[in-house]
N, C-alpha and C positions, 0 to 999 in steps of 0.2 A: 520412667517407672522406678520406684524404689522397691528393692527386694526385701528390705527389712525396715522396721519402724522403731521409734523410741520404745514403744511397748514391747516389741520383740526383744530388744536389748535388755529391758528391765526384767522380762520373764526369764531370759537366759542367764544373766549374771547378777541380778539384784540391784537395788537402788544404791546401796553403800558402795559397791564396786564401781557402778557407773558414775557416781559422784567422784570417787577417787580418780577415775580415768579422765573425766572431762573438766573438773573444776580447776581452772588455772588461776583463779583469783581468791581461793580460799573462802568462797561464799557459802559453802556447805550444801549447795544444790547442783543438780545436773546442769551443765552449760549446754543448752540446746544447739547453739551455733557450732560448738566444737563437735558435738555428736553428729549433727547434720553433715559437717564436712567429712567425717569419717565414713558415714553411710553413703555419701555421694561418691567418694573414692572407691568404696566397695562395689557400688553399682557399675561404675565405669570398668572396673577390673572384670567383673562378671560378664558384662556386655561383650567384651572383647572375645570371650570364649563362646558364649551362647549364640552370638551372631553367625557362627559357622554352621549351626544346625537349625536355627529357628529365625523367623522373621520378628524383628523387634519393632515396637514394644510387644511383649508377650501378653496374651489375653488375660492371664492370671499368673500369680507367683507360685510356682511349685514349692513344696515344703523343703526340698533339698536345696533350692537356691536361697531360701530364707535362712536356713542354717549356715550355708556358706557365707552369706552376707554378714551375719552376726560374727562369725569367726574372723572374717577379713577386717571388719570395722573394729573389733576388739583388739586385733593385732596392731592396727594402725594407731589406735589410742594408747596402746601400752608398749610400743616398740622400744622406747627408751628405758622401760622398767620391767620388761617381760620376764616372767619367772620360768619360762620353758614350756608351760602348758599352752600359752597363747601361740608360741612359735610352732609347736606340734600341730595345733588345730589349724593354723594358717597353712602349713605345708600340706596337711590333709585336704584342706579346701582347694588348694591349687591342683592337687592330684585329681580330685573329683571334677574340677573344671576341665582339666585335660581330657578326662574320660568322657565328659559331656560333649566336648568339641569333636571327639573322635566317634561319637555316636554310640559309645559303650554304655552310657547311662541314659535311659529314657526319661525325659522330663514329664511324661504323662500328659502332654498337651494334645488338644484335638487335632486330628489330621486334616481337617478341612482348610481351605484357603490355598494360596499359591505356595509352592515349595520355595525355600530360600534361593536367592539368585546364584549362589555358588554351587548348587547341585548340578550334576550332569544330566542332560535330558536323556530320557529312555527312548531307544530306537526299536521299533518292532518291524519285523519283516519275515518273509517266507523264503526258504532256500529253493533255488531252481532244481528241477529233477535231474538226477544223474543221467548223463548221456553216455552211451557206449558206441563203439565203432559201428555196430549194426544199425543203430539209430541214425548215424550220420551219413550212411551210405558210402559207397566207394570202397577203397582198399584199406580201411582202418582195421587194425587188429582187434 
């Protein structure tokens, strides 16, 4: 599953910026192969965190993960020329992923289906009634 698309990247940073980040041959257009590699790397990074709290693939892409994927892909595309904003966005994205993995950010996914394999099973039970010496008979205090 891809968390962000070419259109998401275009909407977030614009065509000129995307051309600048992906065009390795000075053709003046977005290099879709370079962009796809960055988006695939972002997907893998996100999956490593999300798999702790949800079964993959997700039934839909939550908006928070779309924004995180755009930030990660942009960082990967601009790592050698990042002006600081990309680094800050990337670090923010990692913090959000850590919070998602800890269950502090809800992805808003439906609760149906099996829980992830890493969750602990819930145990239900009833405590035995308290027994006193009189209940037990004999010389109990």
